[in-house]
C-alpha positions as CSV (number, residue, x, y, z in Angstrom):
1,M,-12.7,-11.4,-23.6
2,T,-11.7,-8.7,-26.3
3,I,-13.9,-5.8,-25.6
4,E,-12.0,-3.3,-23.3
5,L,-13.9,-2.1,-19.8
6,Q,-14.2,1.4,-21.2
7,E,-16.9,0.1,-24.0
8,L,-18.4,-2.3,-21.5
9,L,-19.1,0.1,-19.0
10,A,-20.4,2.9,-21.1
11,G,-22.7,0.6,-23.5
12,A,-24.4,-0.2,-19.5
13,A,-24.5,2.7,-18.2
14,A,-26.1,4.2,-21.8
15,S,-28.6,0.7,-20.8
16,K,-29.1,1.7,-18.2
17,W,-27.6,-1.4,-16.4
18,A,-30.0,-3.0,-18.8
19,P,-29.1,-6.6,-18.2
20,E,-28.6,-8.1,-21.9
21,I,-25.8,-5.5,-21.9
22,S,-24.5,-6.2,-18.8
23,E,-24.0,-9.7,-18.8
24,G,-21.2,-9.0,-20.7
25,L,-19.2,-6.9,-18.4
26,A,-20.4,-9.9,-15.7
27,R,-18.7,-12.0,-17.4
28,G,-15.6,-9.7,-18.4
29,I,-16.0,-9.2,-14.3
30,E,-15.9,-13.5,-13.8
31,E,-12.5,-14.1,-16.5
32,R,-10.9,-11.0,-15.2
33,I,-10.8,-10.9,-12.2
34,I,-13.0,-13.8,-10.3
35,A,-11.1,-16.3,-11.7
36,F,-7.7,-14.7,-10.3
37,L,-8.4,-14.2,-7.0
38,P,-5.3,-13.8,-4.0
39,S,-4.6,-17.5,-2.6
40,R,-5.3,-15.6,0.7
41,A,-7.9,-14.5,0.5
42,R,-9.9,-17.7,-0.6
43,A,-7.7,-19.7,2.1
44,A,-9.0,-16.6,5.1
45,L,-12.6,-16.5,3.8
46,G,-13.2,-19.5,1.4
47,S,-13.1,-19.8,-2.1
48,E,-17.7,-18.8,-2.2
49,E,-17.1,-16.3,0.1
50,A,-14.3,-14.4,-1.0
51,A,-15.4,-15.0,-4.8
52,Q,-18.5,-13.5,-3.6
53,R,-17.0,-10.8,-2.3
54,A,-15.0,-9.3,-5.5
55,R,-18.4,-9.8,-7.5
56,V,-19.6,-7.0,-5.4
57,I,-16.6,-4.9,-4.7
58,A,-16.3,-5.7,-8.9
59,W,-20.0,-4.0,-9.0
60,E,-19.9,-0.7,-6.9
61,R,-17.2,0.0,-8.2
62,C,-17.8,0.1,-12.5
63,K,-21.4,1.8,-10.6
64,I,-18.2,4.7,-9.9
65,L,-16.1,4.3,-12.9
66,A,-19.5,4.2,-14.9
67,A,-20.7,7.5,-13.6
68,R,-17.2,9.2,-14.4
69,P,-16.4,9.3,-17.8
70,E,-14.2,11.8,-17.4
71,V,-11.8,8.5,-15.5
72,T,-10.4,6.0,-17.8
73,A,-10.7,2.5,-16.4
74,S,-9.1,-0.8,-17.4
75,W,-9.4,-4.4,-15.9
76,G,-6.2,-3.7,-14.3
77,Y,-7.1,-0.9,-12.4
78,L,-9.6,-2.9,-11.4
79,A,-8.6,-5.9,-10.6
80,N,-6.4,-4.3,-8.5
81,T,-9.4,-2.0,-6.6
82,V,-10.5,-5.8,-5.7
83,R,-7.2,-7.2,-4.5
84,W,-6.7,-4.0,-2.5
85,R,-10.7,-4.2,-1.3
86,L,-10.5,-8.0,-0.3
87,A,-7.8,-7.2,1.8
88,D,-9.2,-5.4,4.0
89,S,-12.0,-7.3,4.4
90,V,-9.7,-10.9,5.3
91,R,-7.7,-8.2,7.8
92,A,-10.7,-7.5,9.2
93,E,-12.2,-11.0,9.6
94,A,-8.6,-12.1,11.6
95,L,-9.0,-9.5,13.9
96,R,-13.0,-10.1,14.6
97,R,-11.8,-13.8,14.8
98,Q,-9.4,-12.5,17.6
99,R,-11.6,-11.0,19.5
100,H,-13.2,-12.6,22.8
101,P,-16.8,-14.3,22.0
102,L,-18.4,-11.8,24.2
103,M,-17.2,-8.4,22.2
104,Q,-18.9,-9.7,18.5
105,V,-22.6,-8.9,20.4
106,L,-21.5,-5.7,21.1
107,P,-22.2,-3.1,18.3
108,D,-19.1,-0.9,16.4
109,R,-18.9,2.6,16.9
110,A,-20.6,4.1,14.7
111,D,-18.5,7.7,13.7
112,A,-20.3,10.7,13.1
113,Q,-16.8,12.3,12.2
114,V,-16.2,10.2,8.7
115,M,-16.5,12.2,5.4
116,T,-15.7,9.8,2.9
117,E,-14.1,5.6,4.0
118,L,-11.3,4.6,2.4
119,G,-11.5,1.0,3.7
120,P,-9.4,0.0,6.5
121,L,-5.9,0.0,5.3
122,L,-5.9,3.5,4.0
123,E,-8.0,4.8,7.2
124,A,-4.9,3.7,8.7
125,V,-2.2,6.0,6.9
126,A,-5.3,8.6,6.6
127,A,-4.9,8.9,10.5
128,E,-1.5,8.9,10.9
129,L,-1.3,11.6,8.3
130,T,-3.9,13.5,10.6
131,R,-1.9,13.3,13.7
132,M,1.6,14.4,12.0
133,G,-0.7,17.7,11.9
134,L,-2.3,17.3,8.2
135,P,-5.8,18.4,8.4
136,E,-8.2,14.7,8.2
137,R,-10.0,16.5,4.8
138,T,-6.8,17.5,3.4
139,A,-5.5,13.4,4.3
140,R,-8.3,12.0,3.0
141,R,-8.8,14.3,-0.7
142,M,-5.0,12.8,-1.4
143,L,-5.7,9.6,-0.6
144,I,-8.7,9.6,-2.8
145,I,-6.8,10.9,-5.6
146,A,-4.3,8.7,-5.4
147,T,-6.2,5.4,-6.2
148,E,-8.9,6.8,-8.0
149,G,-7.0,5.9,-11.1
150,P,-6.7,3.6,-14.1
151,R,-2.6,3.1,-13.0
152,L,-1.4,2.3,-9.6
153,E,2.3,3.2,-10.8
154,R,3.9,5.5,-8.1
155,S,4.6,7.8,-11.3
156,A,0.6,7.7,-12.0
157,I,0.2,8.0,-8.3
158,R,2.5,11.4,-8.5
159,G,1.3,12.4,-11.1
160,R,-2.5,12.8,-10.1
161,L,-2.0,14.7,-7.4
162,V,1.1,16.5,-8.6
163,S,-2.6,17.8,-11.1
164,A,-4.7,18.5,-8.4
165,G,-2.2,21.2,-6.6
166,I,-0.5,18.8,-4.2
167,A,3.2,20.1,-3.5
168,T,5.7,17.8,-5.4
169,S,7.4,16.3,-2.0
170,Q,3.9,14.8,-1.1
171,A,2.4,13.3,-3.5
172,E,6.5,11.8,-3.9
173,G,5.4,10.5,0.1
174,I,2.0,9.2,-0.6
175,A,2.7,7.8,-3.3
176,W,5.8,5.6,-1.2
177,L,2.9,5.0,1.2
178,V,0.5,4.0,-1.0
179,R,3.0,1.6,-3.6
180,G,5.9,1.6,-2.4
181,G,9.0,-0.1,-4.2
182,A,10.3,-3.7,-5.0
183,A,13.1,-3.2,-2.0
184,N,10.7,-0.9,0.2
185,R,7.5,-1.6,0.9
186,S,4.0,0.2,0.7
187,A,2.8,1.8,4.3
188,V,-0.5,-0.3,3.2
189,A,0.7,-3.9,1.3
190,R,2.7,-4.2,4.9
191,L,-0.7,-3.7,6.3
192,A,-2.3,-6.3,4.0
193,T,-0.4,-8.8,4.7
194,G,-1.4,-8.7,8.4
195,Q,2.1,-6.1,9.8
196,R,0.6,-4.7,13.4
197,R,-0.3,-0.9,12.9
198,A,2.3,-0.2,15.3
199,E,4.9,-1.7,14.0
200,V,4.4,-0.8,10.8
201,F,4.3,3.4,11.1
202,S,7.6,3.8,13.8
203,D,9.5,1.8,11.1
204,S,12.1,4.8,10.4
205,L,11.8,4.7,5.9
206,V,7.7,5.0,6.2
207,R,8.2,7.8,9.5
208,R,10.4,9.3,6.0
209,W,7.2,9.2,4.1
210,L,4.6,10.4,6.6
211,A,6.7,13.4,7.3
212,A,6.9,13.9,3.4
213,A,2.9,13.2,2.5
214,A,1.9,15.3,5.7
215,G,4.4,18.8,3.8
216,M,7.1,18.2,6.5
217,D,10.1,17.7,4.1
218,A,9.5,19.6,1.1
219,T,13.4,18.5,-0.3
220,F,11.6,14.6,-0.2
221,S,12.5,13.0,-3.7
222,G,11.7,9.3,-3.0
223,G,12.5,6.0,-1.8
224,R,15.6,6.3,0.5
225,R,16.5,9.6,-0.9
226,G,15.4,13.2,0.6
227,T,16.6,14.8,3.7
228,C,14.2,14.7,6.6
229,R,13.6,18.0,8.5
230,P,15.2,17.7,12.1
231,S,13.1,15.2,14.9
232,A,11.2,18.2,16.7
233,A,9.5,18.5,13.4
234,L,8.0,14.6,13.7
235,P,6.0,13.4,16.6
236,P,6.5,10.0,18.2
237,T,4.5,7.3,17.3
238,E,3.0,5.6,20.3
239,S,4.8,2.6,20.1
240,S,8.3,4.2,19.4
241,S,11.4,5.7,21.9
242,P,12.4,9.7,21.4
243,G,15.3,7.9,19.9
244,L,13.8,6.3,17.0
245,A,11.6,10.0,16.4
246,R,14.9,11.5,16.5
247,T,16.5,9.5,13.6
248,A,13.1,9.2,11.4
């Protein structure tokens, strides 16, 4: 599969998604994404279910990318998007199986205040940023900008946010929350592997990233560096002790 994703999307959109033109895109999705689905997703959802969900996610994202020609699409970006959304599905399925059987007959509560669906992993980060005082609309906008791009390296995420007018320290905080590093896994990665939300967001390092992303630490420069402001600026998490909040 040598044709770049951008060319396939442009051709499909120009043909109004004619079957004969879209076939090349479908073949690329199978060869570049479905064939390399994470084993954890296959084990949790079943091979056929995981593959089918991945196809739906990939096609939804392709429709969005085709409508936004200013965004440079790549197979790597599309594959990352599918993996993140599948991680959400795996986590949701695990939580569903933990419910009491009687709870499954109750419909999920619809929240009329939701502005843009981010997926469970990013929703958790947005909720924590909002709890720390960042306006909900701002938190969501920052996360959307951070994840809407062909490259998901920290530098690329930071660059997109800074270009959108976000302060450098906040952009750096968001980049670490979403992407992390080799030694320090991101909050999103920890949640995706099943770590409890309270445990993730009570971690002192994650709290430092959150403080920077929320605009509470203008000196933050990434990772373990940067000087976090005094404890009064950091509200404690529900699961953390006052002592942890003071040292975060």
